MDAnalysis code that builds the backbone (N, CA, C; Angstrom):
import MDAnalysis as mda
import numpy as np

u = mda.Universe.empty(576, n_residues=192, atom_resindex=np.repeat(np.arange(192), 3), trajectory=True)
u.add_TopologyAttr("name", ["N", "CA", "C"] * 192)
u.add_TopologyAttr("resid", np.arange(1, 193))
u.add_TopologyAttr("resname", ["UNK", "UNK", "UNK", "UNK", "UNK", "UNK", "UNK", "UNK", "UNK", "UNK", "UNK", "UNK", "UNK", "UNK", "UNK", "UNK", "UNK", "UNK", "UNK", "UNK", "UNK", "UNK", "UNK", "UNK", "UNK", "UNK", "UNK", "UNK", "UNK", "UNK", "UNK", "UNK", "UNK", "UNK", "UNK", "UNK", "UNK", "UNK", "UNK", "UNK", "UNK", "UNK", "UNK", "UNK", "UNK", "UNK", "UNK", "UNK", "UNK", "UNK", "UNK", "UNK", "UNK", "UNK", "UNK", "UNK", "UNK", "UNK", "UNK", "UNK", "UNK", "UNK", "UNK", "UNK", "UNK", "UNK", "UNK", "UNK", "UNK", "UNK", "UNK", "UNK", "UNK", "UNK", "UNK", "UNK", "UNK", "UNK", "UNK", "UNK", "UNK", "UNK", "UNK", "UNK", "UNK", "UNK", "UNK", "UNK", "UNK", "UNK", "UNK", "UNK", "UNK", "UNK", "UNK", "UNK", "UNK", "UNK", "UNK", "UNK", "UNK", "UNK", "UNK", "UNK", "UNK", "UNK", "UNK", "UNK", "UNK", "UNK", "UNK", "UNK", "UNK", "UNK", "UNK", "UNK", "UNK", "UNK", "UNK", "UNK", "UNK", "UNK", "UNK", "UNK", "UNK", "UNK", "UNK", "UNK", "UNK", "UNK", "UNK", "UNK", "UNK", "UNK", "UNK", "UNK", "UNK", "UNK", "UNK", "UNK", "UNK", "UNK", "UNK", "UNK", "UNK", "UNK", "UNK", "UNK", "UNK", "UNK", "UNK", "UNK", "UNK", "UNK", "UNK", "UNK", "UNK", "UNK", "UNK", "UNK", "UNK", "UNK", "UNK", "UNK", "UNK", "UNK", "UNK", "UNK", "UNK", "UNK", "UNK", "UNK", "UNK", "UNK", "UNK", "UNK", "UNK", "UNK", "UNK", "UNK", "UNK", "UNK", "UNK", "UNK", "UNK", "UNK", "UNK", "UNK", "UNK", "UNK", "UNK", "UNK"])
u.atoms.positions = np.array([
    [-44.119, -12.655, 249.697],
    [-43.042, -13.098, 249.636],
    [-42.218, -14.071, 248.248],
    [-41.500, -14.778, 248.672],
    [-40.880, -14.983, 247.533],
    [-40.210, -16.823, 247.959],
    [-40.415, -17.973, 247.216],
    [-40.295, -18.779, 246.641],
    [-39.017, -19.154, 245.587],
    [-38.120, -19.727, 245.877],
    [-37.004, -20.278, 245.177],
    [-36.316, -21.521, 244.973],
    [-36.136, -22.011, 244.243],
    [-35.817, -23.435, 243.747],
    [-34.684, -23.594, 243.380],
    [-33.223, -23.895, 244.126],
    [-32.360, -24.434, 243.848],
    [-31.460, -23.087, 243.368],
    [-31.458, -22.237, 244.879],
    [-30.392, -21.184, 244.560],
    [-28.941, -21.047, 244.448],
    [-28.517, -21.760, 243.497],
    [-27.226, -22.260, 243.182],
    [-26.246, -21.302, 242.703],
    [-27.548, -20.130, 242.004],
    [-26.810, -19.323, 240.811],
    [-26.490, -18.045, 242.395],
    [-26.586, -18.146, 243.026],
    [-25.434, -16.662, 244.284],
    [-24.006, -17.090, 243.484],
    [-23.671, -18.202, 243.370],
    [-22.463, -18.425, 243.123],
    [-22.009, -18.638, 241.047],
    [-23.012, -18.508, 240.982],
    [-22.667, -19.108, 239.190],
    [-23.352, -17.550, 238.358],
    [-22.338, -16.758, 238.305],
    [-22.686, -15.301, 238.034],
    [-22.171, -15.281, 236.311],
    [-22.459, -15.041, 235.846],
    [-22.250, -14.634, 234.203],
    [-21.916, -13.256, 233.966],
    [-20.667, -12.887, 233.372],
    [-20.830, -11.578, 232.946],
    [-21.119, -11.335, 231.754],
    [-21.910, -10.291, 231.493],
    [-22.372, -9.815, 230.073],
    [-21.339, -10.010, 229.020],
    [-20.112, -9.147, 229.307],
    [-19.067, -8.741, 228.210],
    [-17.763, -9.244, 228.767],
    [-17.436, -9.238, 229.941],
    [-15.982, -10.477, 230.931],
    [-15.828, -11.546, 230.459],
    [-14.708, -12.343, 229.805],
    [-14.640, -13.066, 230.068],
    [-13.416, -13.838, 231.088],
    [-14.155, -14.788, 231.419],
    [-13.229, -15.150, 232.714],
    [-12.506, -16.046, 232.700],
    [-11.992, -16.481, 233.713],
    [-11.270, -17.926, 233.626],
    [-11.798, -19.456, 233.210],
    [-13.317, -19.067, 233.964],
    [-14.175, -20.270, 233.857],
    [-15.138, -20.148, 232.476],
    [-15.596, -18.693, 232.059],
    [-17.292, -18.798, 231.580],
    [-16.827, -17.419, 230.662],
    [-16.824, -17.960, 229.022],
    [-17.023, -16.448, 228.409],
    [-18.263, -15.207, 228.372],
    [-18.556, -14.447, 228.364],
    [-19.052, -13.336, 228.307],
    [-20.929, -14.010, 227.456],
    [-22.002, -13.653, 228.492],
    [-23.331, -13.726, 228.212],
    [-23.124, -13.499, 226.669],
    [-22.819, -12.129, 226.613],
    [-23.240, -11.631, 224.359],
    [-22.406, -13.225, 223.711],
    [-21.251, -13.155, 223.759],
    [-20.838, -14.105, 223.170],
    [-21.207, -15.650, 223.154],
    [-22.194, -16.188, 224.074],
    [-23.044, -17.151, 223.906],
    [-24.438, -16.565, 223.286],
    [-24.730, -16.030, 223.499],
    [-26.562, -15.039, 222.851],
    [-25.261, -15.136, 220.722],
    [-24.341, -14.887, 220.888],
    [-23.875, -14.387, 219.778],
    [-24.084, -15.970, 219.172],
    [-23.733, -17.185, 219.680],
    [-23.411, -18.550, 219.161],
    [-25.132, -18.828, 218.977],
    [-25.964, -18.451, 219.745],
    [-27.083, -18.679, 219.768],
    [-28.191, -18.455, 218.115],
    [-27.136, -16.980, 218.478],
    [-27.901, -16.359, 216.840],
    [-27.614, -16.888, 215.826],
    [-25.686, -17.668, 215.674],
    [-25.560, -18.527, 214.319],
    [-26.379, -19.544, 214.374],
    [-26.560, -19.911, 215.445],
    [-27.012, -21.734, 215.526],
    [-28.571, -21.807, 214.864],
    [-29.642, -20.684, 215.060],
    [-30.561, -20.073, 215.108],
    [-30.586, -19.660, 213.109],
    [-29.161, -19.395, 212.812],
    [-29.180, -18.967, 211.515],
    [-29.732, -17.742, 211.111],
    [-29.333, -17.027, 212.634],
    [-29.588, -15.515, 212.294],
    [-28.456, -14.480, 212.234],
    [-28.515, -14.329, 209.958],
    [-27.780, -13.213, 210.113],
    [-27.776, -12.101, 209.848],
    [-28.904, -11.975, 210.044],
    [-29.360, -9.821, 209.536],
    [-30.201, -10.081, 210.250],
    [-30.956, -8.585, 211.196],
    [-31.868, -8.485, 211.437],
    [-31.855, -8.957, 213.151],
    [-30.510, -9.828, 213.415],
    [-30.879, -10.537, 214.133],
    [-31.812, -11.234, 215.458],
    [-32.150, -9.990, 216.069],
    [-33.181, -9.615, 216.912],
    [-34.819, -10.119, 216.183],
    [-34.950, -9.891, 215.591],
    [-36.051, -9.710, 215.191],
    [-36.299, -11.459, 214.656],
    [-35.178, -12.121, 213.862],
    [-35.321, -13.741, 213.762],
    [-34.955, -14.385, 214.617],
    [-34.081, -14.009, 215.935],
    [-34.077, -14.690, 217.434],
    [-35.374, -14.678, 217.556],
    [-36.430, -13.018, 218.100],
    [-37.636, -13.289, 218.204],
    [-38.501, -14.482, 217.447],
    [-38.472, -14.530, 216.039],
    [-39.037, -15.526, 215.144],
    [-38.997, -16.926, 215.476],
    [-38.110, -17.237, 215.551],
    [-37.738, -18.835, 216.391],
    [-38.826, -19.176, 216.446],
    [-39.203, -20.453, 216.650],
    [-39.455, -21.264, 217.509],
    [-38.970, -22.286, 218.893],
    [-40.181, -22.146, 220.032],
    [-39.746, -23.030, 221.543],
    [-38.406, -23.825, 220.818],
    [-38.886, -24.955, 219.936],
    [-38.412, -26.728, 219.558],
    [-36.331, -25.761, 219.196],
    [-36.550, -24.748, 217.845],
    [-35.429, -24.328, 217.291],
    [-34.003, -23.609, 218.336],
    [-35.069, -23.355, 219.423],
    [-34.626, -22.538, 220.532],
    [-33.901, -23.230, 221.066],
    [-34.693, -24.803, 221.698],
    [-33.845, -25.135, 222.151],
    [-32.957, -26.613, 222.243],
    [-33.132, -27.218, 220.533],
    [-32.472, -27.385, 219.641],
    [-30.626, -26.479, 219.746],
    [-31.052, -25.439, 219.820],
    [-29.869, -24.439, 219.621],
    [-29.391, -24.548, 220.942],
    [-29.504, -24.825, 221.999],
    [-29.830, -24.804, 223.196],
    [-28.489, -25.874, 224.267],
    [-29.069, -26.471, 223.176],
    [-28.420, -27.678, 223.689],
    [-26.755, -28.163, 224.458],
    [-26.124, -27.169, 224.136],
    [-25.191, -27.518, 224.728],
    [-25.033, -26.100, 225.793],
    [-25.794, -25.674, 225.351],
    [-25.372, -24.320, 226.292],
    [-26.020, -24.469, 227.897],
    [-25.605, -23.326, 228.679],
    [-25.518, -23.664, 229.888],
    [-25.614, -22.274, 230.467],
    [-26.801, -21.442, 231.119],
    [-26.828, -20.023, 231.352],
    [-26.740, -20.228, 233.276],
    [-26.504, -18.869, 233.455],
    [-26.688, -18.156, 234.730],
    [-27.035, -16.660, 234.624],
    [-27.578, -16.611, 235.905],
    [-28.071, -15.000, 235.389],
    [-26.787, -14.099, 235.215],
    [-27.039, -13.444, 234.411],
    [-26.057, -12.215, 233.838],
    [-25.747, -11.434, 234.459],
    [-24.957, -10.081, 235.452],
    [-24.797, -9.552, 235.761],
    [-24.551, -8.475, 234.328],
    [-25.238, -7.724, 234.230],
    [-25.840, -6.631, 233.508],
    [-25.006, -4.959, 234.089],
    [-25.511, -4.703, 235.020],
    [-25.033, -3.520, 235.687],
    [-26.703, -3.195, 235.847],
    [-27.550, -3.694, 235.053],
    [-28.552, -2.862, 235.255],
    [-29.822, -3.539, 235.663],
    [-30.405, -4.768, 235.234],
    [-31.053, -5.757, 235.657],
    [-30.720, -6.113, 236.906],
    [-29.352, -6.941, 237.290],
    [-28.663, -6.926, 238.399],
    [-27.224, -6.598, 238.206],
    [-27.192, -5.592, 239.112],
    [-25.565, -4.605, 239.307],
    [-25.085, -5.617, 239.520],
    [-24.869, -6.261, 240.364],
    [-23.814, -6.871, 240.585],
    [-24.043, -8.198, 241.057],
    [-22.569, -9.478, 241.090],
    [-22.887, -10.572, 241.753],
    [-24.058, -10.819, 243.266],
    [-25.175, -12.357, 242.533],
    [-26.250, -12.294, 243.696],
    [-25.883, -12.338, 245.051],
    [-24.859, -13.385, 245.129],
    [-23.944, -13.577, 246.313],
    [-23.808, -11.907, 247.139],
    [-23.052, -11.371, 246.316],
    [-22.580, -10.246, 247.142],
    [-24.170, -9.428, 247.399],
    [-24.919, -9.038, 246.917],
    [-25.966, -8.331, 246.701],
    [-26.779, -9.202, 247.738],
    [-26.892, -10.271, 248.144],
    [-27.477, -11.481, 249.001],
    [-26.676, -10.449, 249.943],
    [-25.710, -10.658, 250.780],
    [-24.301, -10.556, 251.655],
    [-25.230, -9.028, 252.306],
    [-25.380, -8.155, 251.238],
    [-25.363, -6.514, 251.070],
    [-26.474, -6.124, 251.753],
    [-27.995, -7.386, 251.458],
    [-28.939, -6.772, 251.839],
    [-29.331, -6.421, 250.742],
    [-28.854, -6.053, 249.417],
    [-29.929, -5.741, 248.327],
    [-30.306, -6.149, 247.582],
    [-32.110, -6.380, 248.031],
    [-32.534, -6.955, 247.207],
    [-33.936, -6.751, 247.986],
    [-35.003, -7.304, 247.090],
    [-36.568, -7.159, 247.571],
    [-36.257, -7.904, 248.839],
    [-37.148, -7.154, 249.910],
    [-37.067, -7.570, 251.052],
    [-38.075, -8.081, 251.553],
    [-38.324, -9.317, 251.362],
    [-39.815, -9.999, 251.497],
    [-39.281, -11.136, 252.389],
    [-39.995, -11.936, 252.845],
    [-40.078, -13.259, 253.186],
    [-40.164, -14.416, 252.031],
    [-38.329, -15.273, 252.321],
    [-38.114, -16.339, 251.399],
    [-38.360, -17.410, 251.762],
    [-38.657, -18.566, 251.300],
    [-38.921, -20.287, 251.232],
    [-37.619, -20.575, 249.913],
    [-37.044, -21.063, 250.189],
    [-35.852, -21.487, 249.425],
    [-35.767, -23.018, 249.613],
    [-35.169, -23.727, 248.339],
    [-35.133, -25.728, 248.882],
    [-34.378, -25.846, 247.617],
    [-34.386, -27.142, 247.665],
    [-34.478, -28.258, 246.451],
    [-34.483, -29.166, 246.431],
    [-34.237, -30.084, 245.095],
    [-34.925, -31.378, 244.747],
    [-34.341, -32.772, 245.977],
    [-34.463, -33.284, 246.016],
    [-33.803, -34.805, 246.713],
    [-33.076, -34.926, 245.406],
    [-31.896, -35.180, 245.683],
    [-30.971, -36.049, 244.675],
    [-30.742, -35.051, 243.109],
    [-31.189, -33.915, 243.299],
    [-31.111, -33.117, 242.003],
    [-29.689, -33.030, 241.440],
    [-28.461, -33.746, 242.146],
    [-27.584, -33.364, 241.158],
    [-27.195, -34.438, 240.558],
    [-27.943, -35.358, 240.270],
    [-28.073, -37.045, 239.757],
    [-28.595, -36.811, 237.874],
    [-29.074, -35.545, 237.568],
    [-29.827, -34.747, 236.391],
    [-29.226, -34.694, 235.300],
    [-28.100, -33.931, 236.707],
    [-26.484, -33.122, 235.510],
    [-24.738, -34.379, 235.886],
    [-24.969, -35.645, 236.094],
    [-24.044, -36.094, 236.445],
    [-24.275, -37.293, 236.441],
    [-25.231, -38.086, 236.329],
    [-25.941, -39.689, 236.306],
    [-24.545, -39.638, 235.006],
    [-24.479, -39.344, 233.735],
    [-24.332, -39.532, 232.690],
    [-22.299, -39.922, 232.832],
    [-21.940, -39.422, 233.835],
    [-20.377, -40.091, 234.339],
    [-20.117, -41.710, 234.117],
    [-21.330, -42.468, 235.001],
    [-21.387, -43.888, 234.802],
    [-19.775, -44.188, 235.712],
    [-19.734, -43.796, 236.661],
    [-19.410, -43.648, 237.780],
    [-19.519, -45.531, 238.783],
    [-18.427, -46.237, 238.651],
    [-19.279, -47.545, 239.288],
    [-18.222, -48.329, 239.965],
    [-17.818, -47.508, 240.548],
    [-16.532, -48.393, 241.756],
    [-16.405, -47.887, 242.753],
    [-15.870, -47.763, 243.978],
    [-15.756, -47.674, 244.954],
    [-13.875, -46.377, 244.389],
    [-13.208, -46.816, 244.016],
    [-11.296, -46.533, 243.374],
    [-11.758, -45.271, 242.743],
    [-13.011, -45.568, 241.305],
    [-13.110, -44.258, 240.081],
    [-13.867, -43.195, 241.535],
    [-14.566, -43.915, 242.228],
    [-15.744, -42.710, 242.864],
    [-14.339, -41.886, 243.689],
    [-13.861, -42.382, 244.243],
    [-12.380, -41.779, 245.351],
    [-11.648, -40.743, 243.913],
    [-11.376, -41.042, 243.264],
    [-11.038, -40.541, 242.300],
    [-11.707, -39.333, 241.839],
    [-12.315, -39.329, 240.851],
    [-13.359, -38.215, 240.989],
    [-13.237, -37.836, 241.861],
    [-13.952, -37.592, 242.831],
    [-14.230, -36.560, 244.506],
    [-12.871, -36.408, 244.335],
    [-11.294, -36.562, 244.243],
    [-10.512, -35.898, 244.878],
    [-9.915, -34.842, 243.557],
    [-10.264, -35.552, 242.316],
    [-10.054, -34.301, 240.897],
    [-10.842, -32.922, 241.433],
    [-11.952, -33.604, 241.821],
    [-13.046, -32.292, 241.756],
    [-12.858, -31.439, 243.403],
    [-12.531, -32.600, 244.421],
    [-11.983, -31.880, 245.634],
    [-10.809, -30.774, 244.989],
    [-9.757, -30.661, 244.351],
    [-9.095, -29.931, 244.073],
    [-9.190, -29.348, 243.031],
    [-10.799, -28.924, 242.439],
    [-11.027, -27.885, 241.189],
    [-11.364, -26.953, 242.336],
    [-12.208, -27.372, 243.370],
    [-13.240, -26.336, 244.293],
    [-12.945, -25.878, 245.399],
    [-11.060, -26.623, 245.413],
    [-10.652, -26.001, 246.477],
    [-11.131, -26.742, 248.256],
    [-11.191, -27.794, 248.099],
    [-11.780, -28.191, 249.108],
    [-10.340, -29.336, 249.256],
    [-10.019, -28.713, 251.164],
    [-8.979, -29.517, 251.502],
    [-9.163, -30.409, 252.296],
    [-10.526, -30.454, 253.009],
    [-10.262, -31.772, 253.917],
    [-11.022, -32.865, 253.469],
    [-9.599, -33.503, 252.202],
    [-10.657, -34.504, 251.467],
    [-10.458, -35.827, 251.985],
    [-9.992, -36.745, 252.812],
    [-10.118, -36.917, 254.255],
    [-11.793, -37.369, 254.439],
    [-12.229, -36.423, 255.080],
    [-14.001, -36.066, 255.242],
    [-14.989, -36.434, 253.806],
    [-14.258, -35.502, 253.246],
    [-14.608, -35.676, 251.965],
    [-15.432, -36.867, 251.209],
    [-14.372, -37.795, 251.301],
    [-14.337, -39.471, 250.943],
    [-14.723, -40.143, 252.112],
    [-15.324, -39.331, 252.994],
    [-15.471, -40.514, 254.472],
    [-17.596, -40.479, 254.181],
    [-17.988, -38.837, 253.687],
    [-19.213, -38.397, 253.355],
    [-19.606, -38.945, 252.379],
    [-18.970, -39.382, 250.982],
    [-19.355, -39.868, 250.369],
    [-18.872, -41.477, 249.908],
    [-19.455, -42.396, 250.898],
    [-18.575, -43.218, 250.464],
    [-19.771, -44.428, 249.430],
    [-18.851, -45.085, 248.458],
    [-20.395, -45.858, 248.225],
    [-21.166, -46.986, 248.661],
    [-20.231, -47.618, 250.176],
    [-21.364, -48.660, 250.683],
    [-21.951, -47.379, 251.350],
    [-22.375, -45.960, 251.271],
    [-23.483, -45.646, 252.297],
    [-24.342, -44.982, 251.334],
    [-24.411, -45.881, 249.601],
    [-25.064, -45.392, 249.054],
    [-25.742, -46.517, 248.192],
    [-26.395, -46.070, 247.405],
    [-27.298, -47.393, 246.437],
    [-25.575, -48.132, 245.778],
    [-25.310, -46.953, 245.000],
    [-23.537, -47.227, 244.422],
    [-22.448, -46.168, 243.791],
    [-21.824, -46.522, 243.675],
    [-20.991, -45.228, 243.448],
    [-21.100, -43.906, 242.760],
    [-21.922, -44.409, 242.009],
    [-22.696, -42.924, 240.972],
    [-23.635, -42.851, 241.787],
    [-24.688, -43.215, 242.591],
    [-25.331, -42.027, 243.800],
    [-24.438, -41.185, 244.525],
    [-23.785, -41.715, 244.907],
    [-22.797, -41.327, 245.830],
    [-22.225, -40.116, 245.108],
    [-22.649, -39.815, 244.092],
    [-21.288, -38.676, 243.294],
    [-22.760, -37.830, 243.126],
    [-22.880, -38.087, 242.518],
    [-24.829, -37.345, 242.665],
    [-24.727, -36.836, 243.433],
    [-24.822, -36.955, 245.114],
    [-25.191, -36.228, 245.870],
    [-24.402, -35.593, 246.411],
    [-22.506, -35.922, 246.258],
    [-22.026, -34.530, 246.467],
    [-21.666, -33.964, 245.681],
    [-22.443, -33.688, 244.350],
    [-22.650, -31.997, 243.123],
    [-23.719, -31.893, 243.586],
    [-24.557, -32.860, 243.751],
    [-26.265, -31.884, 244.383],
    [-25.568, -30.963, 245.778],
    [-25.412, -31.640, 246.366],
    [-24.691, -30.719, 247.862],
    [-23.751, -29.698, 247.647],
    [-22.747, -29.874, 246.609],
    [-21.727, -29.181, 246.091],
    [-22.638, -28.020, 244.818],
    [-23.175, -28.086, 244.625],
    [-24.027, -27.196, 243.998],
    [-24.977, -26.588, 243.889],
    [-26.458, -27.133, 245.055],
    [-27.803, -27.105, 244.953],
    [-27.654, -26.651, 246.837],
    [-27.466, -28.388, 247.206],
    [-28.105, -27.634, 248.661],
    [-27.144, -27.126, 249.117],
    [-25.407, -26.806, 249.619],
    [-24.677, -25.760, 250.256],
    [-24.641, -24.235, 249.266],
    [-25.311, -24.414, 248.242],
    [-25.273, -22.637, 248.123],
    [-26.896, -22.081, 248.371],
    [-27.949, -23.133, 248.482],
    [-29.233, -22.715, 248.524],
    [-29.026, -22.529, 250.267],
    [-28.156, -23.606, 251.171],
    [-27.956, -22.755, 252.455],
    [-27.624, -21.520, 252.919],
    [-26.797, -21.268, 252.250],
    [-25.264, -20.130, 251.886],
    [-26.257, -18.683, 252.234],
    [-27.238, -18.984, 250.688],
    [-28.063, -18.011, 250.515],
    [-29.156, -17.558, 251.313],
    [-29.745, -18.867, 251.965],
    [-31.079, -18.522, 253.435],
    [-30.188, -17.821, 254.454],
    [-28.996, -18.301, 254.882],
    [-28.140, -17.665, 256.097],
    [-27.696, -15.934, 255.292],
    [-27.535, -15.797, 254.478],
    [-27.008, -14.467, 253.990],
    [-28.562, -13.806, 254.486],
    [-29.986, -14.538, 253.426],
    [-30.832, -14.061, 253.084],
    [-31.576, -13.529, 254.843],
    [-31.139, -14.033, 255.957],
    [-31.667, -14.111, 257.326],
    [-31.536, -12.542, 258.238],
    [-30.424, -12.211, 257.397],
    [-29.815, -11.375, 258.049],
    [-31.230, -10.072, 258.119],
    [-31.689, -10.414, 257.122],
    [-32.600, -9.321, 256.323],
    [-34.066, -9.362, 256.333],
    [-34.441, -10.962, 256.088],
    [-35.602, -11.072, 255.669],
    [-36.211, -12.181, 256.868],
    [-36.854, -12.674, 257.155],
    [-37.622, -14.249, 257.170],
    [-37.303, -15.319, 255.885],
    [-36.540, -16.664, 256.442],
    [-36.474, -17.387, 255.729],
    [-36.966, -18.544, 256.241],
    [-37.327, -19.611, 255.471],
    [-37.776, -20.918, 255.803],
    [-36.785, -21.510, 254.294],
    [-36.494, -22.908, 254.536],
    [-36.304, -23.993, 253.347],
    [-37.331, -24.944, 253.450],
    [-36.978, -26.124, 252.573],
    [-37.595, -27.064, 252.385],
    [-36.875, -28.341, 251.158],
    [-36.892, -29.030, 250.798],
    [-36.615, -30.993, 250.271],
    [-38.071, -30.963, 249.479],
    [-37.785, -30.731, 248.668],
    [-38.864, -32.187, 247.263],
    [-38.359, -33.288, 247.353],
    [-39.151, -33.938, 247.932],
    [-38.932, -35.389, 247.089],
    [-39.940, -36.562, 246.538],
    [-40.743, -35.673, 246.148],
    [-42.305, -36.860, 246.134],
    [-41.740, -37.513, 244.171],
    [-41.669, -38.522, 244.421],
    [-41.197, -39.141, 243.513],
    [-42.631, -39.282, 242.582],
    [-43.411, -38.818, 241.326],
    [-45.367, -38.867, 241.159],
    [-45.084, -40.874, 239.969],
    [-46.001, -41.353, 239.925],
    [-46.242, -41.871, 239.069],
    [-45.688, -41.916, 237.994],
    [-45.581, -41.021, 237.350],
    [-45.080, -40.874, 235.882],
    [-43.521, -40.806, 235.484],
    [-43.165, -41.211, 236.544],
    [-41.743, -40.806, 236.049],
    [-41.385, -41.802, 235.285],
    [-42.303, -42.842, 235.616],
    [-41.287, -44.170, 234.326],
    [-41.595, -44.039, 233.241],
    [-42.165, -43.063, 232.304],
    [-42.712, -42.391, 231.314],
    [-41.311, -41.814, 230.929],
    [-40.626, -41.131, 231.251],
    [-39.098, -40.724, 231.043],
    [-38.081, -41.352, 231.037],
    [-38.201, -42.660, 232.205],
    [-36.984, -43.481, 231.778],
    [-35.858, -43.115, 231.622],
])
């Protein structure tokens, strides 16, 4: 069986060599990584010899998604799931509680007015048309503060809903299960 964490990748696939409106090709990203590592000649050997810390430092501003290369990943993952074109074993997939906060907490949304404005901007970008419902679902009165409401919106948008869609698609072909991991370890304050 398969255990999958944060199945949002079904919507965020990166082409190996084709530029899209929202994303550069993975090959261009790889070339930029090589430049950041100082790999000018014998690039593959140079990149393989880089230490973990050098690679992590060079990747600070990068974002990675599955690369649709036509070989290992022959087509977008969502399409493959809908068509049953995957290793058909039982699948359990899930998310961590408040997973979105890691990515958007730095926005520091501090008021209901700022939350509403930000939600409406994101709704326009993502094609969300029922904005009255959106604003009622993510209202600062229902959370610790406006930023937490947005954190949960982002988590639902990027992780929870895609994971549900992923499991719904896979359930046409295999047994599926879902989880939400919410354990807060005692050492979390160490990372402050």
